[in-house]
N, C-alpha and C positions, 0 to 999 in steps of 0.2 A: 424917743428911743428908750425901750425898757432897759433896766439895770442889767438883767441877765445877758441881753444881746451885747451890751457894752463890754461886760466882763469877758464874754466869748471872744470879741475882737481884740481886746487887750492881750489876752493869752496868745492869740494867733500871731500878733505882731511880735511878741517876745520870741516865739518859736521860729518865726521867719528869720529873725536876726541870728538865732542859734544855728539854724540850718545854713545860713550864709557863712558862719564861722566854720562849721563842719566841712563845707565845700572847699573853703580855703585850705584847711588842714589836709584834706584828701587830694589836693592838687598834685603834689609830688608823687603820690601813689598812682594817680591816673597817668602821669608822664611815664612812670616805670612800666605800666601796663602797655602803653603804646610802643615803647622801645622793645618790649618782649616779642613783638611780632616780627622784628628784624632778625637776621641770622645771629647765632650765638658767637661769643668770642672764640677765636681760634688760637691755638698754641702751636708754635713751630716745633719741629722734631727736636728731641733732647740731644744734647751734645754727648751725653754719656749715660750709662745705666747707674743709678744710685742705689745704695744699699738701705733696705727698709726692714723694720720689725713690724709684725702684725699682732695686735693685741685683741683677744677675744674673751671677754668675761663670759663664762659658760657654766655657771652653777646648774646642775641637773638638766643639761641640754643635750643628752645623748640621742634624743629623737631627731634632732636636726643638725647636729654638729658635723656629720659626714658631708652634708650638702655644701657647706662653706669650704671645708677642707678639700673636697673634690674640685670646687671651682677655683681654689688657689692653685691646686696641682695642675689645672688645665690652662693656666695663664700663658700668654705668648711672651711674657717677660722672662728674663734670665732668672731661673730658680735659685741660682747660687747667691742672688742678691735679696732673697726673701726668707726671713725666719718668722715662724709663727709661735706665739705664746698663748696657751690656753689657761685661763685663770679659773680654778675650782676651789671649793671650800673643804674638800676632804679627798683623801687618796683613793677611797673605794667608790668614788663617783664613776658610774659606767662611761661617762664622757672620756675619762682618762684612757681606757682600753682602746677606744676607737681612735683617739689622737695618736696613740703609739704606732699605729699602722702607717703613719705619714712621715716622710722625710722632713728634716729641718723643722720639726714641730716639737715644742717644749711644753711641759706641764708645770704650772706654778700653783702650789697649794698655799692658800692664804694662812697666815699665822694669827692675825689680829681680827678675829671674827666679831669682836665687840664693836668694831667700826663698820657700820652698815652703809650700803650704797655703792653704786658703780664708781663714783669718784674715789672713794677710799680704796677699793679693790685695785684700780689702775695705779693709784699713787704708791701702793705697797709694792707692786711689781716694778714700777719705774724707779723707785727709790733705790732698788738694787741694780737695775740695768745701767742707770746713768752714771754710777760710780765705778762700774767695771771697766777698767782701762783696756781690756782685751776686746771690748765691743766697739764697733765703729759704725753703728747705724746713723744714717743722716736724717731720718724722720721716722715717726711712729704712726701707724695706721690703726684706727679704732673701729671695730665692727661688733655687731651683735651676733650671737651664735646662729640665728636663723637667716642671716643674710646669704645671698647667692650673688657672685660677681660675674659680670660679663668677661669673656676671655681676654679682652683688651684693656681691662680696668687699670692695671698697673702701668701698662705702656702709656696710656693717656694721662694718668695722674703724674707719671714721671716727667712728662712734658711741662706740667704746671710747676712742679718742684724745681725743675731745671731752670725755670725763669726767675727763681728767687723768692717765691711766695712762702711765707712763714707757715701758713695753714691753707688747706684746700679742701673743698667739698665736692662730691660727685652727684650724679643724677640718681635720685631715689625713686624706684618704681615699686609697685605692690605685687606680692605673690598671689593674694587671694581676693581678687576683684569680685568674684561671683559667690563668695560664701554667704554674704548677707548685705543688706543695704548699709549697715553700720560699717562693714569692711570697705564697701565701695566709697562711701563718703569720706572715711578716714584716709583712704588712698588718694582721693582728690585733694585733700588738704596738703599733702606733701607734693603733689603735682603743682599746686599753686605756688608753693615755696620755690620749686624748681624754675617754673616758667615766668611767673609774674614778680618774683622778688630777686632771686639769685642771678638769673640770666641777665636782666637789665643792669643790675648793680655791677656785675663783673664787666660788662661792656663799658660802663662809666668809670671803672677803676675804683669803685667804692667797696667797702667791706661787706662781705656776704653773710647770710644767716647760716650758722653751723648748728645742725640739729641731730643730736643723738648718736648717729652711726654713719659709717662710710666716709670718714674724713681723716686727714693727717695733720699732725703738728710737727714742726721741725725739731730735731734734737737740740739745736741751739737754744730755742725758746724754752724747752722743758728743762734743760740744764740750768738755765738762768733762774727758773722757778724752783729748781731742786726737786722736781717731780710733777705730779698732776695735782695742783693745789686748789681744786674746785669741788666743793662738797655740798652744795645746795641740792635740792631735789631735782633741779635742772642744771646739772654741772656743765652741760654743753652750752646753754645760753649764758651761763656765768663766764665761760671762756670767751664767748663772743663779746661780752661787755669788756672783759680784760683786754682783748685784742684791739678793740676800738680805742680804749683809754691809752694804750701803749703804742698806738700807731703801727700795729703789725700789718703786714701785707697778706690779705686773704683773697681767694678767688674761687671760681666755680667752673668745672669742666663738664659740659653737657654730654660729651662723648664717652666719659667714664661712667658706666651705669652699673647699678646693683639692685637686687630685689630685697624687700623687707616685708614681714608679715604684719597685718593689721588686725586689731581686735574685731570679733564678730558679734559681740553682744553689747547692748547699750549700757549695761551696768559696768562692764569692764572698760568700755570707752570713757564713761563718766569718771571712773576712778583714775584712769590714765590722765585725762585732761584736768582733773582736779589737782593731781600731782604737778602737772605742767604749770597751772595757774598759780599754785602755792609757791613753786620753785621760781617762777617768773617774779613774783612779789619779793621773795627772799633775795634774789640776785639784784633786782632793781634797787632795793633798799641799800645794798652794799656799794653800788656803782653810780647811780643816777646823779647824785650831788657832785661826785668827783668828775663825771663826764661833763656836766654843765660848766663847772669851774674851769676845766681844761679847755673846753670849746671857746671860752672867752679869749684865751691866750693864743690858741692855734690859728693857723691860716690855711687857705686852700681846701684841698680834699680832706685833710685831717679834721678841720673845723666842721665840714659837712658831715663826715662820718660820725663824729661824736655827738653832734646835734641830733641826727637821725636816730642814732642808737639810744640816746637818752629819751627821745620822744616815744620810741618803740611803737606799740599798737594804739597809742593814744588817739590818733585821728579816727581809726575805725571804731574804737570803743566809745569815743565821744559822739560820733554820728549815730550809732545804734542806740546809745543811751538817750539822746535827744528825741529820736523817733519813738522809743518806748515811753518816755516821759510825756510826749505829745499825746500818745494813745491813752495813757492813764488819766491825764487831765481832761481829755475829751470824754472819757468814760464817766468820770466823776461829774462833769458838767451836764452830761446827758441825764444822769439820775437826779441831779439837783433840779434840772429843767422840768423833768416829769413830775417831781415832787411839788414844785411851785406852780405847775400847770402853765408853763411858758409855751407859747406857740412856736418858739424857735429851738426847742430841745432837739429836734431832728438834725440840726446843723452839726452838733457834737457827734451824733451817731455817724453822719457822713464823714466827718473828719477822722474819726476812729477807724472806720472801715476802709476809707481810701488810703490812709497811711499804712495800715497793716497789709493791704493788698499790694500797694506800691513796693513796700520793702520785700515782700515775698517774691514778686515778679522780678525785681532787680536781681535778687540772689539766684533766681531760676535762670535768668539770662546769663549771669556770671558763670553758673555751672555749665550751661550749654556752650558758651564761648570757650571755656577751659577744655571741655570734652572735644570740641572741634580742633582746637590748637594741638591737643595732645592725642589725637585719634590714633596715631601710629603706635603709641606706647601704652594705651589703655586696652587691656585684654578683657573686655567686659561684654557679656551677652546682651542682645537688644532689649530684652525685657528688664534685665537688671539695670541697664542704662536708663531706661524710662523711669523706673522706680527711683533711681538715684537723683534724677533731675528734679523730681517732686519732693524728695526727702532731704536733699542736701541743704536747702535753706533752713529747715528745722534743725538739722545737725549743727549748722553754724551758729544759729541763734541760741542754742543751748549753752554756748560758751559764757553768756552773760550770767545765768543762774549758777553755773559752775564756778565762775570767778567770785560771785557774791558768797557762795557757800565756802569757798577757799578763804575768804577774808575773815569769816567768823569761826572757821574750824581751826582750833589751836594746833592740832597735830595731824599731819597727813603722812602716812607711811608709804614707802615704796612697795608696791605689790607686783610680784612677777606675773607676766602674761604668758600663758601656755603657748608654745610654738610647736607646730606639727607639720607645716607644709614644706615640701621641697619642690623646686621648679627647675625646668631646663633654663640655663642662663641665657640662651639665645632666643628661644621661642616664647618663654614665659609660661609654658605648659606645666600644669601641676602634675607631679609624678606620683604614681602609686608604687607599691613595693616592686612589682615587675619592671616598671619603667625606671625606678631608682637603680635596680640592678643593671638594666640595659644602659642607663646613663653612665654608671660606673665603668662598665665594659668599654663604652665609647671613649670615656676619658682616658682609660688605660691604653686603648688602641691609638688615640690621638698622641699620647705621650710617647708610645713606642714609635709611631710614625715620625714624630719630631726628632727622636733619637736617630732613626734610620736616615732621615734627611740630613742631619748634622754629620753623620758618618760618611754619607754619599758626597756631601760638599767637601769634606776633608780629603776624601779619596780623589775627587775631581781636581782639587787644588794640587795634590801630589802629582797627578797625571799631567796636568798643565805644566807644572814645574819641570817634570822629567822631559816633556816634549820641548819645552823652551830651552833646556840645557842642551838637548841634542841639536836644536836649530842653531844655538850659539856655537857649538863645536863645529858644525858644518860651515857656518859663516866664517869662523876664525880660520878653518882649513882653507877655505876659498881665498881669504885674504892673504894667507901665507903663500899659496901658489902664485897669486898675482904678483906678490912681492918678489918671489924667486924669478919669475919670468922677466920682471922689470930689471932685476940685477944682472941677468944674463944679457939683456939687450944693451945695458950700459957697459 
């Protein structure tokens, strides 16, 4: 047996062992995926309506802010229990004038602009709200300015809070599925979080993944913290790590839905994901050791939560890294084999091609399965759907060079993503200016209808009460007559 052939087989044996380890690490992920095909966790009706504050960081977001404010206005939840706070950086921001048109909406102008990032903006507001004794909010909801909420959003989230969860996350859908293949693939990423991660974890009673927007944190937790003390590039992921370390109860409600806008260009998506990867590394550095130490002492679900959180994306990252290393080694062996004129050089070419094709096909199948499972929620045209199936594997594999880039890049700044889309909260249809106006009129008509229904119900109650009093009077009169007749007989 020639030396080249022997070396080829030794490398293959090493990689087969590594593939076995990666399969073991992915086992729990596969279990979660199977559980996700079962119905989502259901929450019983809430015993009461709780009072909430809505926080929206909205620097220069006048193009989309009306959409979320209209969707809050159209909620079927008691409006007296919802107050909205818009965070801006200057008083002349056009966002402020729009916000003033809406009831129970407050404008908060930041004072400490030297502190950059969403975490600092929210902490600045919360540091004032949490010490105000006249305020009695029970939880704080965090949204992006471009979000649009389903009419039943707060009714559904209230069910979760009423069950005692310290933090809760909702179902995140995309506004702009058809803008580009980048937007489609980015939307699918959050669909995967919804369906293959948060849904099964909530059914098992495990901590869920909280990402970016559309979630709440209880006032009790924030008061204990003294504000929102998470300042990494991914402050949401940092809070997730904190919640696992401190055994907070978190869950996910599939029926509470909202829309979010995705980037449409690969450069914007790259920068966004670079920030996520850098922030992931920052937050992991702060919490991973603490989580592992705590997991040794904990028992039951707390131990599982902390172990899973500390492991994070390691199973997926390890698997992809092993496959890519396998391809690189085979590529090198192929050129070496050609250089020494080995008759077995083609084996490395086959190994390289087969592994690359297998990885691509697996990710394609993953994309197709996700699209089938979420077919009712993905508002994507047939051609764009087909393009997305072929491009999503590439979109996902780009995470590896992005993460490597993040490791070597010393500073990654937060870059604002332009938001322009407004959608109908029920149909998901993108609204142009005429449709936006029509949507506003519908929302106002719906609000007026709700008020008329409330008045009619009150009038109906008064009428029933009046009729009931008359019936009681007649009944009492009949009783008196019977009593008089009985007295006469006696």
